[in-house]
N, C-alpha and C positions, 0 to 999 in steps of 0.2 A: 839517454832517456831514463835509465834506471836511477841515476843520481838525482835527476829532477823529480822523479816520482817519490824517491826516498825523502827528499827535502820537503816536498808538499805534505807528506805524511808526518814528518818530524815537526813541522811548523804549520799546522792547519790554518792558523789565523792569517798568515801571509800566503800560503799555498804556492801555486806556480804563477809567475808573472813573466810577461814578455821581456826579453833581455837577459834573463837568468841563463839561458842557453849559451850566450856568448861568453859570459864569465866562467861558467862551468866548463865549456869547451876549452877555453884557455888553460884553466886549472888542470884539466885532463891531460893536455899536452905537456904541461910543466911536470906533472906527476908521473909521466910515462904511461898513462892509461890506468893508473891505480884508482879505481872508483871509490874505495873506502877512504883513502887519503884525500881525494878530491872532495868528497862529501864533507869531511871534517874541516878541511881548509875553508870551504864555502861557508859552513856554519860559523867558523871563527870570524871570517870577514863580515858576515851579516850581523853577528851579535856584538862585534867589537865597537867600542865607542871611539876608538882611534880612526877606523876606516869609515864607519857609519854608512855603509851602503844599504842598510836596511831601509833608509829613507827613499831609496830608488824603487823599492818594491812594496812599500806600505800603501795603504789606501790613499788615493789622491796624490800620490807621488810627491811628497813635500820636498825632497832633496832635488828632484829634477828641476823644479822652478828656480831653486837657488843656483844650481849649476848653469842653467840658461842665463840667468841674470849676470853671474860672474863672467861667463864667456862673452856675453854682449859687451860688458864693460871693458874687458881685455881687448876685444876687437876695436872698440871705439878709441881706446888709448893707443893701440898699435897703429891704426890707420890714421 
């Protein structure tokens, strides 16, 4: 909860969005519970053009629609 609050203060334009807790929870596990390290890893993921997860948390969730589209196409191709 502290890492989520810190991120919401760090990036008030994005703030807190549903789903961030799952990503941050995983990062906390990976970092051994180090909240400072987790915070900066999350900031790096969100701001990185390589991972582009900011689109999952931006207004109107632009990346979510794309992920759903790609997933549907993969299911169609596989099935």
